[in-house]
C-alpha positions in Angstrom: -8.9 -49.6 25.2 -10.3 -51.4 22.3 -11.0 -49.2 19.4 -14.8 -48.2 18.7 -16.0 -49.0 15.4 -19.1 -47.7 13.5 -20.3 -51.4 13.2 -20.3 -51.9 17.1 -23.4 -51.8 19.2 -23.5 -48.4 21.0 -24.3 -48.5 24.8 -24.4 -45.2 26.8 -20.7 -45.6 27.6 -19.7 -46.2 24.1 -21.8 -43.3 22.8 -19.9 -41.1 25.3 -16.5 -42.4 24.6 -17.1 -42.3 20.8 -18.2 -38.6 21.0 -15.7 -37.4 23.6 -12.8 -36.8 21.0 -15.2 -34.8 19.0 -16.7 -33.0 21.8 -13.2 -32.2 22.9 -12.2 -31.1 19.4 -15.3 -28.6 19.2 -14.6 -27.5 22.8 -11.0 -26.6 22.2 -11.8 -24.8 18.8 -14.4 -22.8 20.8 -11.8 -22.2 23.5 -9.4 -20.4 21.0 -12.4 -18.2 20.1 -12.6 -17.4 23.9 -8.9 -16.8 23.9 -9.2 -14.4 21.1 -12.1 -12.7 22.9 -10.1 -12.4 26.2 -7.0 -10.8 24.4 -9.0 -8.5 22.3 -11.3 -7.2 25.1 -8.6 -6.9 27.6 -5.6 -5.7 25.5 -7.4 -3.7 22.7 -10.6 -2.6 24.4 -14.4 -2.8 24.5 -15.0 -1.3 21.0 -12.6 -3.9 19.6 -14.4 -6.6 21.3 -17.7 -5.3 20.0 -16.2 -5.3 16.5 -15.2 -9.1 16.7 -18.8 -9.8 17.7 -20.1 -7.8 14.7 -17.7 -9.4 12.2 -17.6 -13.0 13.5 -21.1 -13.8 12.4 -20.4 -12.9 8.8 -17.2 -14.9 8.8 -19.1 -17.8 10.2 -21.9 -17.5 7.8 -19.5 -18.0 4.8 -17.5 -20.7 6.4 -20.5 -22.8 7.3 -20.4 -24.3 3.8 -17.8 -26.5 5.4 -20.1 -28.0 7.8 -22.4 -28.7 4.8 -19.8 -30.7 3.0 -18.6 -32.4 6.2 -22.1 -33.4 7.5 -23.8 -34.4 4.2 -20.6 -35.9 3.0 -20.1 -38.0 6.1 -23.7 -39.5 6.0 -23.2 -40.3 2.3 -19.8 -41.9 2.8 -20.7 -43.8 6.0 -23.7 -45.1 4.0 -21.5 -46.5 1.4 -19.2 -48.0 4.0 -22.3 -49.6 5.5 -23.0 -51.2 2.2 -19.5 -52.4 2.1 -18.6 -50.2 -1.0 -15.1 -48.8 0.0 -14.3 -47.8 -3.6 -17.3 -45.4 -3.8 -16.7 -44.3 -0.2 -13.2 -43.1 -1.1 -14.3 -41.3 -4.5 -16.9 -39.5 -2.6 -14.5 -38.4 0.2 -11.9 -36.9 -2.4 -14.6 -35.2 -4.3 -16.1 -33.6 -1.3 -12.7 -32.2 0.1 -11.7 -31.0 -3.4 -14.9 -29.0 -4.0 -14.9 -27.6 -0.5 -11.6 -26.0 -1.1 -12.6 -24.6 -4.4 -15.8 -23.1 -2.9 -13.8 -21.6 -0.1 -11.6 -19.6 -2.6 -14.5 -18.0 -4.1 -16.3 -17.2 -0.8 -13.0 -15.7 0.6 -12.9 -13.1 -2.2 -16.7 -12.3 -1.7 -16.1 -12.0 2.1 -13.3 -9.4 1.8 -15.3 -7.3 -0.8 -18.7 -7.3 1.1 -17.4 -7.1 4.6 -17.6 -3.2 5.1 -21.2 -3.1 3.5 -22.5 -6.0 5.7 -20.9 -4.6 8.9 -22.5 -1.1 8.2 -25.9 -2.8 7.3 -26.3 -4.3 10.7 -25.6 -1.0 12.5 -21.8 -1.0 13.1 -20.6 2.4 13.8 -17.4 4.1 12.2 -15.4 3.3 15.4 -16.4 -0.4 15.3 -15.8 -0.5 11.5 -12.1 1.0 12.2 -11.5 -2.3 14.1 -13.7 -4.9 12.4 -12.7 -4.3 8.8 -8.9 -5.1 9.1 -9.7 -7.9 11.5 -12.4 -9.4 9.1 -10.3 -9.2 5.8 -7.3 -10.6 7.4 -9.3 -13.6 8.6 -10.7 -14.2 5.2 -7.4 -15.0 3.9 -7.5 -18.2 5.8 -11.1 -18.9 4.8 -10.4 -21.6 2.3 -8.4 -23.8 4.6 -10.8 -23.1 7.4 -13.7 -24.5 5.3 -11.7 -27.7 4.7 -10.9 -27.8 8.4 -14.8 -27.6 9.3 -15.5 -30.3 6.7 -12.8 -32.7 8.4 -14.5 -32.2 11.8 -17.3 -34.6 10.6 -15.1 -36.7 8.0 -12.7 -37.7 10.7 -15.5 -39.4 12.6 -16.4 -41.3 9.5 -12.8 -42.3 9.0 -13.1 -43.6 12.7 -10.4 -41.0 13.7 -12.1 -38.6 16.0 -9.1 -38.6 18.3 -7.1 -37.2 15.5 -9.2 -34.3 15.2 -8.9 -33.8 19.0 -5.1 -33.8 18.9 -5.2 -31.1 16.2 -7.5 -29.0 18.2 -5.0 -29.0 21.2 -2.3 -28.0 18.8 -4.5 -25.3 17.4 -5.3 -24.0 20.9 -1.7 -23.9 21.9 -0.8 -22.1 18.7 -3.6 -19.5 19.0 -2.7 -18.7 22.7 0.9 -18.3 21.8 0.5 -16.2 18.7 -2.3 -14.2 20.3 0.1 -13.2 23.1 2.9 -12.6 20.7 1.0 -10.6 18.1 -1.2 -8.6 20.3 0.5 -8.2 23.7 4.2 -8.2 22.5 4.2 -7.0 19.0 1.0 -4.6 19.5 -0.5 -5.6 16.0 -4.0 -5.2 17.3 -6.9 -6.6 15.4 -4.7 -7.9 12.6 -2.5 -9.8 15.0 -5.8 -11.5 16.5 -6.8 -12.4 13.0 -3.5 -13.9 11.9 -3.1 -15.9 15.3 -6.7 -17.5 14.6 -5.8 -18.1 10.8 -2.6 -19.9 11.7 -4.3 -22.3 14.0 -7.1 -23.0 11.5 -4.3 -24.1 9.0 -3.5 -27.0 11.3 -7.1 -28.2 11.1 -7.2 -28.3 7.5 -3.6 -28.9 6.1 -2.7 -31.8 8.4 -5.7 -34.0 7.5 -4.9 -33.2 3.8 -1.6 -34.4 4.1 -2.6 -37.5 6.2 -5.3 -38.7 3.8 -3.0 -38.1 0.8 -0.8 -41.1 1.9 -1.6 -44.6 2.9 -3.0 -44.5 6.4 -4.7 -46.8 9.1 -8.2 -45.4 8.5 -10.8 -46.6 5.9 -10.5 -43.5 3.8 -7.8 -42.0 1.6 -7.7 -39.7 -1.4 -7.9 -41.3 -4.6 -8.1 -40.3 -8.4 -11.6 -39.6 -9.3 -13.8 -37.2 -11.3 -16.3 -34.9 -9.9 -19.8 -36.4 -10.2 -22.6 -34.1 -9.9 -25.3 -36.4 -8.6 -23.6 -37.7 -5.3 -22.1 -34.1 -4.7 -25.6 -32.6 -4.8 -26.9 -35.5 -2.6 -24.1 -34.7 0.0 -24.9 -31.0 -0.3 -28.6 -31.4 0.0 -28.3 -33.8 2.8 -25.8 -31.5 4.7 -27.9 -28.4 3.9 -29.6 -28.6 7.3 -26.4 -28.4 9.2 -25.2 -25.5 7.0 -28.7 -23.8 7.3 -28.4 -24.3 10.9 -25.1 -22.6 11.3 -25.8 -20.0 8.8 -29.1 -19.3 10.6 -27.0 -19.0 13.8 -25.0 -16.3 12.1 -28.1 -14.6 11.2 -29.4 -14.8 14.8 -26.0 -13.2 15.9 -26.7 -10.3 13.4 -30.3 -9.9 14.5 -29.3 -10.0 18.2 -26.7 -7.4 17.7 -29.1 -5.1 15.6 -31.6 -5.3 18.5 -29.0 -4.6 21.1 -27.5 -1.5 19.4 -31.1 -0.2 19.0 -32.3 -0.9 22.6 -29.2 -0.4 24.7 -26.2 0.4 22.4 -22.6 -1.0 22.5 -22.6 -2.3 26.0 -25.4 -4.7 25.0 -23.2 -6.0 22.1 -20.4 -6.5 24.6 -22.5 -8.4 27.1 -23.9 -10.7 24.2 -20.3 -11.3 23.2 -19.7 -12.8 26.6 -22.7 -15.1 26.1 -21.7 -16.2 22.7 -18.5 -17.5 24.1 -20.3 -19.3 27.0 -22.9 -20.7 24.7 -20.1 -21.9 22.4 -18.4 -23.8 25.1 -21.5 -25.5 26.5 -22.9 -26.2 23.0 -19.8 -28.1 22.0 -21.2 -31.0 23.9 -24.4 -31.0 21.8 -22.5 -30.4 18.5 -20.2 -33.4 19.3 -23.2 -35.7 19.9 -24.8 -34.4 16.8 -21.8 -35.0 14.7 -21.4 -38.6 15.9 -25.0 -39.2 15.4 -24.7 -38.1 11.7 -22.0 -40.8 11.0 -23.2 -43.6 13.4 -26.9 -43.3 12.1 -25.7 -43.1 8.4 -23.6 -46.3 8.8 -26.6 -48.3 10.5 -29.1 -46.9 8.1 -27.0 -48.2 5.2 -26.8 -51.6 6.9 -30.6 -51.5 7.7 -29.8 -52.1 11.2 -33.2 -50.8 12.7 -32.9 -52.0 16.3 -29.5 -50.0 16.6 -31.2 -46.9 14.9 -33.9 -46.9 17.6 -31.3 -47.4 20.4 -29.3 -44.6 19.0 -32.4 -42.3 19.1 -33.3 -43.1 22.6 -29.9 -43.1 24.2 -28.7 -39.9 22.4 -31.7 -37.9 23.5 -31.3 -39.1 27.1 -27.7 -37.9 27.1 -28.6 -34.5 25.5 -31.3 -33.8 28.1 -29.1 -34.8 31.0 -26.3 -32.5 29.8 -28.9 -29.9 29.1 -29.8 -29.8 32.8 -26.3 -29.8 34.2 -25.3 -26.9 31.7 -28.3 -24.7 32.7 -27.4 -24.9 36.4 -23.7 -24.4 35.6 -24.4 -21.1 33.5 -26.4 -19.6 36.3 -23.9 -20.4 39.0 -20.7 -19.5 37.0 -22.3 -16.2 35.3 -20.5 -13.7 37.6 -17.0 -15.4 37.4 -17.2 -15.6 33.6 -18.3 -12.0 33.3 -15.5 -10.9 35.6 -12.9 -12.5 33.2 -14.1 -10.6 30.2 -15.6 -7.5 31.2 -14.7 -7.1 34.8 -13.1 -3.6 34.1 -16.7 -2.1 33.2 -19.2 -2.4 36.1 -22.1 -1.7 33.9 -21.3 -4.3 31.1 -20.4 -6.7 33.9 -23.8 -6.6 35.7 -25.6 -6.5 32.2 -23.6 -9.8 31.3 -24.4 -11.7 34.5 -28.0 -10.8 34.2 -28.1 -11.8 30.6 -26.5 -15.1 31.0 -28.8 -16.2 34.0 -31.8 -15.6 31.7 -30.2 -17.1 28.6 -29.2 -20.3 30.4 -32.7 -21.9 30.0 -32.0 -22.5 26.3 -29.5 -25.3 27.3 -32.5 -27.4 28.5 -33.6 -28.1 24.8 -30.7 -27.3 22.7 -29.2 -30.7 22.6 -32.5 -32.4 21.7 -32.8 -30.0 18.8 -29.2 -30.5 17.5 -29.4 -34.2 17.7 -32.8 -34.3 15.9 -31.6 -32.4 12.9 -28.4 -34.6 12.7 -30.4 -37.9 13.3 -32.4 -37.2 10.1 -29.2 -36.2 8.3 -27.8 -39.5 9.2 -31.0 -41.2 7.8 -30.2 -39.2 4.5 -33.4 -37.3 4.9 -32.0 -33.8 4.4 -35.5 -32.3 3.9 -36.7 -33.1 7.3 -33.4 -32.1 8.8 -33.3 -28.8 7.1 -37.1 -28.1 8.0 -36.1 -28.7 11.8 -33.2 -26.5 11.6 -34.7 -23.8 9.4 -38.0 -23.5 11.5 -35.9 -23.1 14.7 -33.8 -20.4 13.6 -35.2 -18.3 10.7 -38.8 -18.6 11.8 -39.2 -19.3 15.5 -36.2 -17.6 16.8 -36.4 -14.7 14.7 -39.9 -14.1 15.7 -38.9 -14.5 19.4 -36.0 -12.0 19.0 -38.4 -9.2 17.3 -41.5 -9.9 19.4 -40.5 -10.7 22.9 -38.6 -7.2 23.6 -41.9 -5.7 22.8 -43.5 -7.1 25.8 -40.7 -7.9 28.1 -38.0 -5.3 27.1 -34.5 -6.3 27.1 -35.2 -9.5 29.2 -37.3 -10.6 26.3 -34.2 -10.7 24.2 -32.3 -12.6 26.6 -35.0 -15.2 26.9 -35.8 -15.5 23.3 -33.3 -18.4 22.6 -35.0 -20.4 25.4 -38.3 -19.8 24.0 -37.2 -20.8 20.5 -35.5 -24.0 21.7 -38.6 -25.2 23.5 -40.9 -24.5 20.5 -38.3 -26.2 18.2 -38.4 -29.3 20.5 -42.1 -29.8 19.7 -41.4 -29.6 16.0 -38.7 -32.3 16.4 -41.1 -34.6 18.3 -43.6 -34.2 15.4 -41.1 -35.5 12.9 -39.8 -38.2 15.0 -43.4 -39.5 15.2 -44.6 -38.8 11.8 -41.2 -40.3 10.1 -40.7 -43.2 12.6 -40.9 -45.8 9.5 -37.4 -44.5 8.6 -35.6 -45.6 11.8 -37.9 -48.6 12.7 -38.3 -50.3 9.2 -42.0 -50.6 9.7 -44.0 -49.5 6.6 -46.3 -46.5 6.9 
């Protein structure tokens, strides 16, 4: 099949084909989190599974800086490629990866120091801390290369090598599956084994692209000698901040959910939410894949001032996202019992709670794709401010309010429905910005 280039006109088929490697990459990266959850829950126990769900949001919170560098950098680099300036594109590419690695080293040290305090702050019991602290601190050893790997998820699309990331994710999955079995089941290393297995796989996502782009290659990008320039770096960080805010807010929401669950129904609620997180991650990979694709393709066409293509990408992207949203809502409801059986089938109470929770949470998928795409679309337009407002309002404002207020009126069911309510309200916010900022993608003056 002929390669798809950023300069192509994107039909529905091309949008799907170009996004598929990225979707596959994210899906597989989520799958090895699922694998970790399976081995932890079934071979170490329910408390260990709860500990992973307590620690995971904090680790995710720190690692999300990689998505900021990746998303913001991709839009900036793609815009330079659209302008025909490959020299600046390679300089910005090199600078962004270098700074991402340096920031990762600092965050790894902070994560190890703050982990026990953060876990206790959100309600982790001494028993959960016994499992969670060694798991988290071991995982933080790999954080710098994880952050670089997260940045490459977007940068590989800009390099027109999304299939490269897909192949890396397959290798990562195989590595994680093998080492989870070896370290947890065979050697009995427990939580440290789970963390080391995840960390080894993460090294593939970061180290292999570092080697690839350090040498002459068939992509449009490679590492070059350059000095760190503050202005484009800040522009990339500002533009990508919405993606970081969105993912950091996701971590905050995980923490808030766990706090409410521990308060309302205890450890069983955290375990049930852990099942939802893994399902949500698998389904959301489709939405994230389309969003990452949008950042790069929109950025390229924005730099080229190709307004007809920008309007086409807006329409087609959202049609695809709503279509997948309907499909995933139905699948989540139908498959809830099967998924719960895999993870917590050994505990009847947690199993029943997980099935009920998933069937209510499923309605969130109807609107989630639209919201992810909206934020990414404005990032591609180099309008980080609007992109950040969309992401920030959905999570830190709308969803936080839903998580805190709905249980007061509907009990635990209100908590399971809070994500769906937040996605619906955020959809209205996105529509508002599409209307008020249509001059940016139509080329028509205000």
